[in-house]
A tleap script that builds the chain and sets N, CA, C and O, in Angstrom:
source leaprc.protein.ff14SB
mol = sequence {
  NMET ASN ASN MET ALA ILE SER ASN ASN GLN
  ILE VAL SER VAL ALA SER LEU ARG GLU GLY
  GLN THR ASN THR LYS SER ALA LYS GLY PHE
  SER ASP VAL LEU PHE ASN ALA VAL LYS GLU
  VAL ASN ASN LEU HIE GLN THR ALA ASP LYS
  ALA ILE GLN ASN VAL GLN ALA GLY ASN THR
  GLY GLY LEU HIE GLU ALA MET ILE ALA LEU
  GLU LYS ALA ASP VAL SER PHE ARG THR MET
  LEU THR VAL ARG ASN LYS LEU ILE GLU ALA
  TYR GLN GLU ILE MET ARG MET GLN CVAL
}
set mol.1.N position { -4.307 19.379 16.444 }
set mol.1.CA position { -4.098 20.756 16.828 }
set mol.1.C position { -5.296 21.547 16.328 }
set mol.1.O position { -5.668 21.436 15.160 }
set mol.2.N position { -5.893 22.333 17.186 }
set mol.2.CA position { -7.081 23.097 16.840 }
set mol.2.C position { -6.756 24.556 16.632 }
set mol.2.O position { -7.397 25.423 17.227 }
set mol.3.N position { -5.779 24.844 15.807 }
set mol.3.CA position { -5.402 26.227 15.549 }
set mol.3.C position { -5.494 26.508 14.066 }
set mol.3.O position { -5.228 25.639 13.235 }
set mol.4.N position { -5.872 27.723 13.746 }
set mol.4.CA position { -5.983 28.132 12.364 }
set mol.4.C position { -5.056 29.311 12.151 }
set mol.4.O position { -5.150 30.316 12.856 }
set mol.5.N position { -4.165 29.193 11.187 }
set mol.5.CA position { -3.196 30.261 10.938 }
set mol.5.C position { -3.866 31.430 10.232 }
set mol.5.O position { -4.702 31.243 9.347 }
set mol.6.N position { -3.489 32.641 10.637 }
set mol.6.CA position { -3.957 33.846 9.969 }
set mol.6.C position { -2.758 34.740 9.712 }
set mol.6.O position { -1.642 34.417 10.118 }
set mol.7.N position { -2.977 35.843 9.050 }
set mol.7.CA position { -1.862 36.705 8.678 }
set mol.7.C position { -1.218 37.363 9.886 }
set mol.7.O position { -1.744 37.308 10.997 }
set mol.8.N position { -0.080 37.982 9.652 }
set mol.8.CA position { 0.705 38.710 10.659 }
set mol.8.C position { 1.208 37.813 11.779 }
set mol.8.O position { 1.308 38.251 12.925 }
set mol.9.N position { 1.530 36.547 11.457 }
set mol.9.CA position { 2.089 35.600 12.420 }
set mol.9.C position { 1.260 35.481 13.690 }
set mol.9.O position { 1.815 35.448 14.788 }
set mol.10.N position { -0.034 35.417 13.559 }
set mol.10.CA position { -0.921 35.233 14.701 }
set mol.10.C position { -1.769 34.004 14.448 }
set mol.10.O position { -2.075 33.676 13.302 }
set mol.11.N position { -2.151 33.319 15.529 }
set mol.11.CA position { -3.056 32.190 15.399 }
set mol.11.C position { -4.249 32.409 16.298 }
set mol.11.O position { -4.158 33.070 17.332 }
set mol.12.N position { -5.353 31.850 15.894 }
set mol.12.CA position { -6.578 31.952 16.669 }
set mol.12.C position { -7.077 30.539 16.898 }
set mol.12.O position { -7.175 29.759 15.950 }
set mol.13.N position { -7.384 30.207 18.098 }
set mol.13.CA position { -7.900 28.898 18.424 }
set mol.13.C position { -9.279 28.735 17.803 }
set mol.13.O position { -10.103 29.648 17.844 }
set mol.14.N position { -9.521 27.553 17.223 }
set mol.14.CA position { -10.829 27.272 16.628 }
set mol.14.C position { -11.904 27.316 17.712 }
set mol.14.O position { -13.012 27.798 17.477 }
set mol.15.N position { -11.569 26.812 18.899 }
set mol.15.CA position { -12.529 26.845 19.998 }
set mol.15.C position { -12.883 28.273 20.378 }
set mol.15.O position { -14.038 28.565 20.689 }
set mol.16.N position { -11.886 29.175 20.356 }
set mol.16.CA position { -12.188 30.564 20.705 }
set mol.16.C position { -13.026 31.226 19.626 }
set mol.16.O position { -13.819 32.119 19.923 }
set mol.17.N position { -12.862 30.800 18.361 }
set mol.17.CA position { -13.713 31.338 17.298 }
set mol.17.C position { -15.162 30.923 17.514 }
set mol.17.O position { -16.078 31.710 17.278 }
set mol.18.N position { -15.368 29.703 17.957 }
set mol.18.CA position { -16.721 29.228 18.220 }
set mol.18.C position { -17.363 30.014 19.365 }
set mol.18.O position { -18.563 30.285 19.347 }
set mol.19.N position { -16.552 30.372 20.355 }
set mol.19.CA position { -17.060 31.096 21.511 }
set mol.19.C position { -17.132 32.593 21.270 }
set mol.19.O position { -17.633 33.329 22.120 }
set mol.20.N position { -16.645 33.054 20.136 }
set mol.20.CA position { -16.680 34.469 19.822 }
set mol.20.C position { -15.526 35.254 20.413 }
set mol.20.O position { -15.550 36.485 20.415 }
set mol.21.N position { -14.517 34.560 20.915 }
set mol.21.CA position { -13.372 35.245 21.486 }
set mol.21.C position { -12.361 35.532 20.387 }
set mol.21.O position { -12.312 34.819 19.385 }
set mol.22.N position { -11.568 36.553 20.567 }
set mol.22.CA position { -10.576 36.907 19.559 }
set mol.22.C position { -9.180 37.013 20.154 }
set mol.22.O position { -8.387 37.839 19.702 }
set mol.23.N position { -8.862 36.203 21.151 }
set mol.23.CA position { -7.516 36.218 21.720 }
set mol.23.C position { -6.545 35.655 20.699 }
set mol.23.O position { -6.790 34.600 20.113 }
set mol.24.N position { -5.441 36.359 20.486 }
set mol.24.CA position { -4.436 35.896 19.536 }
set mol.24.C position { -3.122 35.695 20.255 }
set mol.24.O position { -2.844 36.344 21.263 }
set mol.25.N position { -2.310 34.783 19.727 }
set mol.25.CA position { -0.989 34.501 20.274 }
set mol.25.C position { 0.003 34.522 19.126 }
set mol.25.O position { -0.378 34.456 17.957 }
set mol.26.N position { 1.267 34.613 19.466 }
set mol.26.CA position { 2.291 34.545 18.431 }
set mol.26.C position { 2.310 33.137 17.850 }
set mol.26.O position { 2.189 32.157 18.585 }
set mol.27.N position { 2.459 33.036 16.560 }
set mol.27.CA position { 2.464 31.739 15.892 }
set mol.27.C position { 3.810 31.055 16.080 }
set mol.27.O position { 4.857 31.703 16.088 }
set mol.28.N position { 3.765 29.746 16.231 }
set mol.28.CA position { 4.979 28.963 16.291 }
set mol.28.C position { 5.367 28.603 14.877 }
set mol.28.O position { 4.520 28.505 13.990 }
set mol.29.N position { 6.638 28.410 14.680 }
set mol.29.CA position { 7.110 27.978 13.380 }
set mol.29.C position { 6.765 26.516 13.152 }
set mol.29.O position { 6.510 25.775 14.102 }
set mol.30.N position { 6.758 26.106 11.900 }
set mol.30.CA position { 6.432 24.732 11.545 }
set mol.30.C position { 7.412 23.763 12.185 }
set mol.30.O position { 7.015 22.699 12.661 }
set mol.31.N position { 8.678 24.119 12.198 }
set mol.31.CA position { 9.684 23.237 12.797 }
set mol.31.C position { 9.462 23.094 14.301 }
set mol.31.O position { 9.700 22.023 14.859 }
set mol.32.N position { 9.008 24.162 14.965 }
set mol.32.CA position { 8.712 24.089 16.400 }
set mol.32.C position { 7.562 23.132 16.681 }
set mol.32.O position { 7.599 22.358 17.637 }
set mol.33.N position { 6.551 23.199 15.843 }
set mol.33.CA position { 5.397 22.313 16.013 }
set mol.33.C position { 5.827 20.863 15.836 }
set mol.33.O position { 5.446 20.003 16.630 }
set mol.34.N position { 6.619 20.584 14.802 }
set mol.34.CA position { 7.090 19.216 14.581 }
set mol.34.C position { 7.996 18.750 15.710 }
set mol.34.O position { 7.888 17.611 16.165 }
set mol.35.N position { 8.883 19.616 16.162 }
set mol.35.CA position { 9.786 19.259 17.251 }
set mol.35.C position { 9.001 18.910 18.511 }
set mol.35.O position { 9.299 17.916 19.173 }
set mol.36.N position { 8.008 19.716 18.843 }
set mol.36.CA position { 7.197 19.458 20.038 }
set mol.36.C position { 6.394 18.173 19.905 }
set mol.36.O position { 6.213 17.455 20.889 }
set mol.37.N position { 5.909 17.871 18.704 }
set mol.37.CA position { 5.153 16.635 18.495 }
set mol.37.C position { 6.048 15.411 18.689 }
set mol.37.O position { 5.651 14.440 19.333 }
set mol.38.N position { 7.246 15.465 18.134 }
set mol.38.CA position { 8.181 14.347 18.299 }
set mol.38.C position { 8.591 14.209 19.762 }
set mol.38.O position { 8.735 13.096 20.269 }
set mol.39.N position { 8.776 15.320 20.423 }
set mol.39.CA position { 9.134 15.308 21.846 }
set mol.39.C position { 8.021 14.674 22.682 }
set mol.39.O position { 8.294 13.912 23.610 }
set mol.40.N position { 6.778 14.988 22.354 }
set mol.40.CA position { 5.648 14.421 23.089 }
set mol.40.C position { 5.540 12.915 22.859 }
set mol.40.O position { 5.258 12.165 23.794 }
set mol.41.N position { 5.761 12.467 21.624 }
set mol.41.CA position { 5.752 11.034 21.331 }
set mol.41.C position { 6.858 10.336 22.117 }
set mol.41.O position { 6.640 9.253 22.660 }
set mol.42.N position { 8.023 10.936 22.184 }
set mol.42.CA position { 9.130 10.366 22.945 }
set mol.42.C position { 8.774 10.275 24.433 }
set mol.42.O position { 9.069 9.273 25.084 }
set mol.43.N position { 8.144 11.314 24.962 }
set mol.43.CA position { 7.734 11.295 26.376 }
set mol.43.C position { 6.741 10.180 26.656 }
set mol.43.O position { 6.813 9.529 27.699 }
set mol.44.N position { 5.811 9.953 25.726 }
set mol.44.CA position { 4.837 8.871 25.905 }
set mol.44.C position { 5.526 7.510 25.906 }
set mol.44.O position { 5.144 6.624 26.670 }
set mol.45.N position { 6.531 7.339 25.059 }
set mol.45.CA position { 7.268 6.072 25.035 }
set mol.45.C position { 8.087 5.883 26.308 }
set mol.45.O position { 8.187 4.765 26.814 }
set mol.46.N position { 8.668 6.943 26.826 }
set mol.46.CA position { 9.414 6.834 28.078 }
set mol.46.C position { 8.482 6.504 29.241 }
set mol.46.O position { 8.840 5.723 30.123 }
set mol.47.N position { 7.299 7.088 29.245 }
set mol.47.CA position { 6.315 6.783 30.282 }
set mol.47.C position { 5.902 5.321 30.210 }
set mol.47.O position { 5.768 4.661 31.240 }
set mol.48.N position { 5.698 4.812 28.997 }
set mol.48.CA position { 5.330 3.402 28.824 }
set mol.48.C position { 6.450 2.492 29.305 }
set mol.48.O position { 6.187 1.471 29.940 }
set mol.49.N position { 7.692 2.848 29.012 }
set mol.49.CA position { 8.830 2.046 29.473 }
set mol.49.C position { 8.893 2.004 31.000 }
set mol.49.O position { 9.154 0.956 31.590 }
set mol.50.N position { 8.650 3.153 31.630 }
set mol.50.CA position { 8.670 3.191 33.097 }
set mol.50.C position { 7.544 2.354 33.676 }
set mol.50.O position { 7.724 1.686 34.694 }
set mol.51.N position { 6.372 2.388 33.029 }
set mol.51.CA position { 5.243 1.590 33.511 }
set mol.51.C position { 5.550 0.098 33.398 }
set mol.51.O position { 5.184 -0.678 34.281 }
set mol.52.N position { 6.209 -0.301 32.332 }
set mol.52.CA position { 6.593 -1.710 32.158 }
set mol.52.C position { 7.601 -2.113 33.222 }
set mol.52.O position { 7.500 -3.195 33.801 }
set mol.53.N position { 8.572 -1.245 33.481 }
set mol.53.CA position { 9.568 -1.546 34.510 }
set mol.53.C position { 8.914 -1.676 35.883 }
set mol.53.O position { 9.311 -2.528 36.677 }
set mol.54.N position { 7.915 -0.838 36.172 }
set mol.54.CA position { 7.213 -0.928 37.450 }
set mol.54.C position { 6.458 -2.245 37.578 }
set mol.54.O position { 6.427 -2.836 38.657 }
set mol.55.N position { 5.855 -2.707 36.500 }
set mol.55.CA position { 5.137 -3.983 36.534 }
set mol.55.C position { 6.126 -5.126 36.738 }
set mol.55.O position { 5.866 -6.035 37.527 }
set mol.56.N position { 7.242 -5.089 36.044 }
set mol.56.CA position { 8.242 -6.149 36.175 }
set mol.56.C position { 8.836 -6.193 37.575 }
set mol.56.O position { 9.108 -7.271 38.103 }
set mol.57.N position { 9.038 -5.027 38.177 }
set mol.57.CA position { 9.646 -4.968 39.501 }
set mol.57.C position { 8.628 -5.212 40.609 }
set mol.57.O position { 9.000 -5.409 41.766 }
set mol.58.N position { 7.348 -5.199 40.258 }
set mol.58.CA position { 6.319 -5.396 41.272 }
set mol.58.C position { 6.035 -4.138 42.073 }
set mol.58.O position { 5.417 -4.210 43.135 }
set mol.59.N position { 6.471 -2.995 41.587 }
set mol.59.CA position { 6.215 -1.722 42.258 }
set mol.59.C position { 4.766 -1.303 42.033 }
set mol.59.O position { 3.967 -2.056 41.476 }
set mol.60.N position { 4.449 -0.118 42.465 }
set mol.60.CA position { 3.095 0.382 42.289 }
set mol.60.C position { 2.754 0.463 40.809 }
set mol.60.O position { 3.625 0.649 39.959 }
set mol.61.N position { 1.510 0.322 40.533 }
set mol.61.CA position { 1.054 0.347 39.143 }
set mol.61.C position { 0.712 -1.055 38.685 }
set mol.61.O position { 1.465 -2.005 38.897 }
set mol.62.N position { -0.428 -1.156 38.062 }
set mol.62.CA position { -0.871 -2.464 37.611 }
set mol.62.C position { -0.585 -2.695 36.148 }
set mol.62.O position { -0.122 -1.816 35.421 }
set mol.63.N position { -0.879 -3.909 35.751 }
set mol.63.CA position { -0.668 -4.298 34.361 }
set mol.63.C position { -1.549 -3.479 33.428 }
set mol.63.O position { -1.131 -3.127 32.324 }
set mol.64.N position { -2.767 -3.176 33.866 }
set mol.64.CA position { -3.671 -2.408 33.005 }
set mol.64.C position { -3.141 -1.003 32.737 }
set mol.64.O position { -3.304 -0.475 31.637 }
set mol.65.N position { -2.507 -0.397 33.738 }
set mol.65.CA position { -1.924 0.936 33.532 }
set mol.65.C position { -0.765 0.883 32.542 }
set mol.65.O position { -0.598 1.791 31.727 }
set mol.66.N position { 0.030 -0.173 32.613 }
set mol.66.CA position { 1.138 -0.335 31.674 }
set mol.66.C position { 0.611 -0.550 30.257 }
set mol.66.O position { 1.163 -0.011 29.298 }
set mol.67.N position { -0.451 -1.332 30.127 }
set mol.67.CA position { -1.031 -1.580 28.801 }
set mol.67.C position { -1.630 -0.303 28.208 }
set mol.67.O position { -1.511 -0.060 27.007 }
set mol.68.N position { -2.262 0.500 29.037 }
set mol.68.CA position { -2.818 1.773 28.559 }
set mol.68.C position { -1.695 2.697 28.096 }
set mol.68.O position { -1.810 3.345 27.056 }
set mol.69.N position { -0.614 2.757 28.864 }
set mol.69.CA position { 0.522 3.593 28.478 }
set mol.69.C position { 1.144 3.102 27.179 }
set mol.69.O position { 1.539 3.907 26.335 }
set mol.70.N position { 1.233 1.777 27.012 }
set mol.70.CA position { 1.773 1.219 25.774 }
set mol.70.C position { 0.891 1.561 24.578 }
set mol.70.O position { 1.400 1.907 23.512 }
set mol.71.N position { -0.408 1.468 24.745 }
set mol.71.CA position { -1.321 1.783 23.639 }
set mol.71.C position { -1.267 3.262 23.269 }
set mol.71.O position { -1.313 3.612 22.090 }
set mol.72.N position { -1.169 4.130 24.275 }
set mol.72.CA position { -1.030 5.566 23.989 }
set mol.72.C position { 0.238 5.826 23.179 }
set mol.72.O position { 0.223 6.576 22.204 }
set mol.73.N position { 1.327 5.200 23.594 }
set mol.73.CA position { 2.595 5.381 22.885 }
set mol.73.C position { 2.506 4.832 21.468 }
set mol.73.O position { 3.027 5.441 20.533 }
set mol.74.N position { 1.854 3.694 21.302 }
set mol.74.CA position { 1.729 3.082 19.985 }
set mol.74.C position { 0.887 3.939 19.048 }
set mol.74.O position { 1.258 4.152 17.894 }
set mol.75.N position { -0.234 4.426 19.540 }
set mol.75.CA position { -1.109 5.259 18.711 }
set mol.75.C position { -0.406 6.560 18.331 }
set mol.75.O position { -0.497 7.001 17.185 }
set mol.76.N position { 0.290 7.173 19.276 }
set mol.76.CA position { 0.984 8.421 18.963 }
set mol.76.C position { 2.105 8.197 17.953 }
set mol.76.O position { 2.338 9.043 17.090 }
set mol.77.N position { 2.803 7.063 18.053 }
set mol.77.CA position { 3.883 6.780 17.112 }
set mol.77.C position { 3.329 6.528 15.710 }
set mol.77.O position { 3.876 7.021 14.724 }
set mol.78.N position { 2.235 5.754 15.627 }
set mol.78.CA position { 1.632 5.493 14.313 }
set mol.78.C position { 1.103 6.779 13.691 }
set mol.78.O position { 1.193 6.964 12.477 }
set mol.79.N position { 0.552 7.668 14.516 }
set mol.79.CA position { 0.072 8.951 14.008 }
set mol.79.C position { 1.229 9.781 13.479 }
set mol.79.O position { 1.124 10.405 12.423 }
set mol.80.N position { 2.333 9.788 14.214 }
set mol.80.CA position { 3.504 10.534 13.776 }
set mol.80.C position { 4.033 9.988 12.451 }
set mol.80.O position { 4.426 10.763 11.579 }
set mol.81.N position { 4.048 8.671 12.290 }
set mol.81.CA position { 4.504 8.078 11.039 }
set mol.81.C position { 3.583 8.452 9.876 }
set mol.81.O position { 4.049 8.708 8.766 }
set mol.82.N position { 2.295 8.481 10.135 }
set mol.82.CA position { 1.342 8.861 9.085 }
set mol.82.C position { 1.557 10.303 8.663 }
set mol.82.O position { 1.541 10.608 7.471 }
set mol.83.N position { 1.757 11.185 9.617 }
set mol.83.CA position { 2.007 12.592 9.304 }
set mol.83.C position { 3.310 12.727 8.530 }
set mol.83.O position { 3.385 13.483 7.561 }
set mol.84.N position { 4.330 12.000 8.952 }
set mol.84.CA position { 5.614 12.035 8.240 }
set mol.84.C position { 5.453 11.588 6.799 }
set mol.84.O position { 5.989 12.217 5.888 }
set mol.85.N position { 4.717 10.503 6.588 }
set mol.85.CA position { 4.516 10.005 5.231 }
set mol.85.C position { 3.753 11.008 4.375 }
set mol.85.O position { 4.067 11.175 3.197 }
set mol.86.N position { 2.763 11.675 4.946 }
set mol.86.CA position { 2.012 12.683 4.203 }
set mol.86.C position { 2.899 13.882 3.860 }
set mol.86.O position { 2.793 14.438 2.767 }
set mol.87.N position { 3.762 14.276 4.778 }
set mol.87.CA position { 4.683 15.379 4.503 }
set mol.87.C position { 5.658 15.028 3.380 }
set mol.87.O position { 5.955 15.858 2.521 }
set mol.88.N position { 6.145 13.803 3.398 }
set mol.88.CA position { 7.059 13.371 2.343 }
set mol.88.C position { 6.337 13.342 1.002 }
set mol.88.O position { 6.895 13.774 -0.007 }
set mol.89.N position { 5.108 12.839 0.974 }
set mol.89.CA position { 4.329 12.827 -0.269 }
set mol.89.C position { 4.096 14.240 -0.786 }
set mol.89.O position { 4.202 14.486 -1.988 }
set mol.90.N position { 3.782 15.165 0.107 }
set mol.90.CA position { 3.555 16.552 -0.302 }
set mol.90.C position { 4.841 17.163 -0.851 }
set mol.90.O position { 4.813 17.868 -1.860 }
set mol.91.N position { 5.962 16.898 -0.195 }
set mol.91.CA position { 7.249 17.406 -0.667 }
set mol.91.C position { 7.560 16.859 -2.058 }
set mol.91.O position { 7.981 17.605 -2.941 }
set mol.92.N position { 7.354 15.567 -2.250 }
set mol.92.CA position { 7.624 14.957 -3.551 }
set mol.92.C position { 6.714 15.526 -4.633 }
set mol.92.O position { 7.143 15.716 -5.772 }
set mol.93.N position { 5.471 15.795 -4.285 }
set mol.93.CA position { 4.542 16.392 -5.245 }
set mol.93.C position { 4.994 17.796 -5.640 }
set mol.93.O position { 4.911 18.175 -6.808 }
set mol.94.N position { 5.465 18.553 -4.678 }
set mol.94.CA position { 5.963 19.905 -4.966 }
set mol.94.C position { 7.201 19.822 -5.850 }
set mol.94.O position { 7.357 20.626 -6.769 }
set mol.95.N position { 8.073 18.872 -5.588 }
set mol.95.CA position { 9.289 18.739 -6.396 }
set mol.95.C position { 8.989 18.326 -7.832 }
set mol.95.O position { 9.775 18.617 -8.734 }
set mol.96.N position { 7.861 17.650 -8.056 }
set mol.96.CA position { 7.481 17.267 -9.411 }
set mol.96.C position { 6.878 18.405 -10.216 }
set mol.96.O position { 6.780 18.318 -11.440 }
set mol.97.N position { 6.475 19.469 -9.539 }
set mol.97.CA position { 5.861 20.600 -10.233 }
set mol.97.C position { 6.892 21.300 -11.111 }
set mol.97.O position { 8.060 21.439 -10.746 }
set mol.98.N position { 6.429 21.733 -12.271 }
set mol.98.CA position { 7.312 22.461 -13.154 }
set mol.98.C position { 7.120 23.958 -12.921 }
set mol.98.O position { 6.000 24.441 -12.749 }
set mol.99.N position { 8.226 24.666 -12.920 }
set mol.99.CA position { 8.173 26.101 -12.659 }
set mol.99.C position { 8.114 26.875 -13.935 }
set mol.99.O position { 8.064 28.105 -13.909 }
savepdb mol mol.pdb
quit
């Protein structure tokens, strides 16, 4: 994600900062971002499943397209797991802090 959070619940795209633009949008909540990421990973896995079914049935779509869809789904799932593990580590570190 190429967004940088700023005050007053606004975000500015890093690309727009490079171009000198100052368009701002309402910021999404952290839970919304996580929900959308998990939803996208699920969509990639469903697409891969459909591609596999098409190859098995002999419908349109080749084996290479199914393999590409599988790799996209695999990479997105591994990325999601890495992010989850980092979030858990950060949470545990915060819980160890003394107040």
